[in-house]
N, C-alpha and C positions, 0 to 999 in steps of 0.2 A: 970782176968785183964779187966779193964773198957776201954771204948773207949778213954777217956782222957789219960789213961796210955800207950796206944799203940803208938809206934813210927811211925807216919803216913808218914814220909819221906821215910821209907822203902817201904810202900805201893805204893807210887808214883813211886819209882824206879822199882818195880816189874811190875807194870802195863805198864810203859813205855817200859820195856824190852819185854813184850808180844806184844805190838803194833809194836815195831820196828821189831821184828821177823816176824810178820804177813806181814808187808809191804815188807820185803825182799823176802818172799815167793811169793808175787805177781809178783815181777820182776821189776827192775828199768827201763826196756825197755819201759814199758807203761808210766812211768813218763817222760822219755826223749821224747817219742812220743808226749805227751801233750804239752811240752814246745816248741818243735821244729815243731809242727804240722803246716800245712798250714792254711791260713785264706782265705776262699772262698769269692768270691765277688770282685767287681772292686776296685782297689786302687785309692785313691782320686787324682784328678788333678784339680787344680784351674781353674774354668771356664774362658774362654777367653772373653775379652771385647774390644771394639774399643775405643782407647784412643787418643784424639787429642794431637798434639804437644804443642799447646799453647791455652790459652783462647782468644776467638775472641774479647771480650770486655775489655781485660786486657792491651791494649797498653798504654793508658793514665795512668793507674794505675801504671804500671812498671816504667814509666818515673818519676812519683811522688815519688818513693821510694828513701829515702836517702841512704839506704844500701840494695841492691838487694839480698845479701847473708844472710840477717837477717831471723830469724825464730820466730814464735809465742812462747810465754811462757805460761805455764799452769796457772800462776797467771796473766792472761792478763788484768784483771780489774785494776791492779795497774797503768797501763799507763794512766788512766783517772784522776789520782792525786786527788782523793776524798776520804778522810778518812771515811766519812759516808757511801759511797757506799761500800768500802772495808769491813766495819763492818757488813753491812747488808748481803752481800754475804757470809761472814764467818758464820753468824747465819743461813742462809738458808742451807748451806752445812752440818750443824750439825743437824738442826731440821726439815728440810722439809720432809713431809710425803711421797711424791712421791719418793724421794731419799731413804728413809727408806724402802719403798716397794721394790725398785730395789735392794737394798742391801740384803734384805731377799731372793729375787729370786736368787741372785748370790750364797748365802750360800746354798740354796736348790740345786742348780746345782752342787756345789762342793760336797755336801753330796751324790748326785746321782753317781758321779764319784767314790767316795770311796766305795759305796755300790756295784757298778758293779765290781770294781777291787777286792773286797773281794771274789767274786765268783770264782776267779782264784785259790783260795787256799782251802785246805781241811777244813772240819768242824769237830771239835773234841768235844765230850761231855764226861762227867764223872758223875758217880752216886754212892751213897753208901746207902744201905737200910738194914733194919733189922726187924725181927718180932719175937714175942714170942707167942707160941700157947699152950693152955691148953686143954686137953681132959679128961672128966670125965669117971669113970669106966662104967657107964651106957650107954655111947655113943659108946663104943667099940663094933664092930660087929653089931651095929644097923643101917644097911644100910649105913655105912660109909666106907671109905677106910683106916681108922685108925686101926692099928693092936693091939695097946696097949694103955692103959691109961697113963696119965702123962703130963709133960710139956716139950716142945721142942723149940729150938731156930733155927733161920735161918738168916744168915748174907750174904749179897751179895754186892760185889764191882765190878764196871764195868767201862770200858772206851771204847768209840767207835769213829770211824773216817769214814768219807765218803768224796769222792772226785769225782766230775764230770770232767773228762778229756776233756780239750778244744781242741779236735783233729782237728776240722774244723774252729776254730777261731770265733765261735759265741760269746763267752764271750768277746774275745779281740775286736771284732767289736762293741759290746755294750759299752765297755770301751772307744774305739775310738770315738764313737758317743757322749757319755756323756761328754767327755773332750771337744769336739768341741762345744757342747751346752753350757758348762760352760764358754768357751771363748767368745761365743756370748753373754752370760749373763754379762760377765765382760765388754764387749764393750757397752752393753746397760746401765749398771750402769754408766760408764763414760759419755755416752750420756745424761743420765738423769741429772747428775751433771752439765754438760755444758749447757743443755737446761734451767735448773732452774736458773743458774747464769746469763745467757744471757737474759732470760725473765725478771728477776729482774732488771738488768741494764737498759733495755729498758723502763720498767715501771717507774723506778726512773728518767730517763731523760725526759720521758713524763710528770711526775709530776713537775719537775723543769721547763719545758717549760710552763706548766699551771700556775705555780707561776708567771712567767714573764707576761704571757698573762692576768692573772687576774688583776695584778697591772696596766698594760697598759690599759685594758678595763675600769677600774675604773677611770683612768685619762680621757679617752675618754668620759665616761659617764658624768663626771663633766663638761667637755668642752661643750658637746652637750646640757646639761641642761642650761648652760650659754647662748649658741647660741639661744636656744629656747626662753628663757626669752627676749633676745634682739630682736628676730624676732617678738614676740608677741607685744612688746612695739612699734616696728616699724609699725606693722599693725594697732595698735590703733592710731598712729600718722599719718597713711596714707602713710608712705614711703615704706612699704612692703605689698605684697599681701597675701591673705589667702592661696594661693598655697604654698608660701614660708614657711608659718607656718606649713602646713601639711608635707612638706618635712623635716623640722627640727624635727617634732614629730617622723616621720618615722626613721630618723637617730638615734635619742635617743633610741627608742624602739628596734631597731636592735642591738644596743650596749648592752642594758640590756639583750636581749635574748641570745646574744653571751656570755655574762658574766655568765648567769645561766648554759649554756651548758658547759662552761669551768670549772666552779666550780664543776659540776657533774662529769666531766671527772677526775678532780684532786682527788675527793673523791674516785672514783672507782679505780684509780691507787694506792692510799694509802691502800685501802682494799686489793687489789691484792698483794701488797708487804707484808702486814701483814700475809696473808695466806702462801706466799712463805717462810717466815721465821718461820712459825709454831706457830703463835699467833693469838688469836681472833681479827678480825678487830676492834671491839669496844674498845679494850684496847691499840690500837697502833695509834700514831700520829707522823707525821713529820712536824716540823716547816717550814713555808714558807721561801723561799730564792729567792726573785724576782731579786736579783743582780747576779744570778748564771752565771758563765762563762763556756760555753761548751768547752770541750777539745776533739779534734779529732785526735787520734793517726794514724800514717802511718802503715797500716797493711801489713806485708810481704805476698806477693802472692806466693803460691806454684805452682809447675807444675801440670798439670792434672794427670800425673802418680803418683805423690806424694800424691795426694788427696785420692787415694785408700787405703793408709795406715794411713791417718789422720782423715778420717771420720768414726766415730763410727758406723753409720748406715750401711756403706758399709762393714766394717769389720764384723759386726754382721750378715749381710745377707750372706756373704761369709762363715763364720763359720757355719751358719745354713745349708747351702748347704753341707758342709763337714760332718756334723752330719747325714744328710739324706743319703749321699752316704754310710756311714758305716752301716746304717740300712739295705741296700740292702744285704750286706754280711751276716748280722745276719739272715735275712730272708732266704737266700739261704742255710744256714747251716742246716736248718730244713729238707732238703732232705737227709741228711746223718745220719747214726746211731749214737746214743749216747752211751758212755761207762762210767759207774759209777763204782768206786772201793770203796768197803767198808770193814772194818775190825772191829772186836770187841774182847776185852779181858775181862775175867770175873773170879772172885774168888767166890766160894760158900762153906760155912761151917756152922756148928752149933755153933761155938764159934768165937768171934772176935780175940782171942789170936792166934788161929791157922789158921786164914782165909788166910793170905798171904803166902801160901806155894805152891810150884809148883804142888804137886799132886792135889791141889784143883782148879787148873786153868781150864778154858774153853776158847777156842778161835775159832772164825769163820772168814773166809776170803772168799771173792767172788766178781768177777766182774759181772756187769750187762750190757749186750749189748742189746740195744733195737732200733728198727727201725719202722717207720710208713709205713705200706704197702698201706693203702687206707685212704684218708681223704676227699674225695669228691671235691678235687681241692682247699682245703683251703690254702695249702702251695704255690701253684702257684699264687693264688689271693694275698697272702701276699707279694710275690716278686713283682708282678705287682703294688701293692699299694705302696711299698717302692720306686720303680723306678718312679712312677708318682709323689710321694712326692718330690723326688730329682729333677725331671725335673721342677716342679713348683718352688722349691727353687732356682734353677739356673736362671729361668726367673725372679724371684723376685730380685735376686742379680744384674742381668744386668739392670733391671729397676731402682734399687736403685742407681747404678752407673750413669745412664743417668740423674736421678733426681738430683744427687749431682752436676754434671756438669751444669745442668740447673740453680740450685740455685746460684751457683757461678757466672755464666754469668749474671743472673738477678741482682745479687748484684753489680757486676761491672758496669753494665749499669745504675743502679739506682745511684750509686756513681758518675759516670761521669756526669750525667745530674744534679744531686744535686749540684755539684761543679760549673757548669755553672750557675745554678739558684742562688746560693749564690753570685756569682760575680755580676750578674745582680741586685739582691736586694741590694747589697753593694753599687753599683753605684747609684741606685735610692735613697738610704738613704743619701748618701753624697750630691747629688744634692738637696734633700729636706732640708738638714741642711743649705745649702747655701741660698735656697729660704726663709727659715724661718728667717735666720739672716738678709736678705735683707728686708723682710717684717717687722721685728721687728725694724730695723733702720728707716724705713719709718713711722712706728707707733709713734716712739719717737719724730719725727719732725712734726707729725700731718698730713702727706700725706697719711696715711693708717688708716682704721678704726679698732676698736678692734675686730669686727666680722670677718673681713678678716684675721687678725692676728691669731685668734682662729681657723679659718678654715684651715690655713696653718699649725698650730700646730697639728691639727687632722691628716692631711696628713702625717706629720713627724712621729707621733706616730704609724700610720698604717704601714709606711715604715719600721720603726724600728722593729715592731712586725713581719712583714714578714721576715726580715733578721734573727731575733732571732729564729723564727720557723724553718727556713731553716737550720740554724746552728745546732739546736737540731736534725733535721732529718738527717743531716750528721753524727752526733755523734751516733745516733741510727743505721744508716746504717753501721757504722764501727763495731758495736757490732754484727750485723747480719753477716757481712763478717767474723769476727773472728769465729763465730759459724759455718758458712758454710765451713770454712777452717779447722775445727777440734779443735779450741781452745787450741792449744799446745799439744793435745793428739796425740800419734802415736803408731801404732801397730808394734811390733817386730815379724815378721813372722817366723824368724829362731828359736826363743825361745818360741813362742806361748804366748806372754804377751805384756802388754803395757809398753812403755817407756816414761819418761818425757823429754820434750825438753826445757832445759835451764830455769827452774823455778827460779824466783828471790826469795830473802828472803821474808818470810811471816811476817816479823816484822812490815811492814807497807808500804804504798805507797811511792815510790821514784821518783824523777824527771827522766824522760826518754828523752834523747836528740832527739829521733826520733819522738816525738809527737809535734804537732802544736796546739796552742790555738786559737780558733775562738770565738770572742766575739763582741757584738754590741758596737759601739763607742758612 
């Protein structure tokens, strides 16, 4: 009978019977001991941190909220009502290389969990081998162990299993640690997505601010050139001094210098956006929009206690501390003996047809108990190292919490002062509109010169630019606040995963009644 003709399903059944019998002989008590065994080391408790009841700089912010019970959405950029911004962020979330790197790190962390969990189960291997040996008549008795000439066959089939019983919880602690590390990696991935989208939004708003400034500076340059020509003509006629000519030249050249600086800034913002969406800067262009109207949404302010679940960096730091705590137990388990259980079943015969017969079986079964008697202090050092790592991670967690509170307080302070600054520039702009209208009326009746009218127009353009730049800063500050408050991401501690907070439809930006539009008049 050939190998193909032999019913191999019978072979598998017989081999399984041998292993099953061997495991029964070992005793189910050891298996139960492994499953119910203790896990040495400290059980994790979330580090305590001091949490303020409210944000000190958040009083004015809370008064400005239309709905204090509102919460951030994960698609927060839709509140800015800009299709182009929504499209760019969508591209970045798909093609950004930093996000791709974070996703790969998360997959690696998940694979590590699976690899560690696999160590809780037995390892089973199987093999089938055969050989055919020929011995010539002259070789018999010629310093060989062969007793007779001829051809012989040898067929061997075996299956083996081994299992390291996790009596002291070393493997379970490793699984616990890797799961916490994977959760930290999950939070870092969410943080990378939020960071990239927020950075892109800020770069985009900076670019739109530069669009307005470039157009305004070009108008100012044109007016300064006209004023310089008129001043030179007045100097030739003797009605104006050389100092006035020099002042006019300085004014023009300052505007030209500002224009070059602003154009450079726009180009760099455009390059940065290209990299964020995963394309070469040389192949990416955004058309200018000097009439862009900045939208500033009202961002719901979370309580300081809620911030600990909504900040990806805080959650990541806390999960890292949890992973380090589990490593302490894994290190302490090395002080206890290990117990390995192994079993092997085997059939040996000279023909495949009669191989799988009980008289041809061989089985072995044996536990292996081992303990380290002396290691020069290596295990003690490993425990001290694990505890030091944990202490450092706890300190890092508490520092991250403090930094999170700091960034929110800074953002609130910046927002409050920017609002007051915007109001001041709005008042200045309105007054300069009135002054320009008055100057223009006087110019029409001949009581004001063209040069004084142009000078007043310059002042009006500068006031408008200051107002627009402040409105852009407010919009950027709102993005920073959204990022500092977690961007709609939230950690579900009970289930060890992230939850989404009211994400709107991804079909496109929709009007949000809670947003207010700020634009120059």
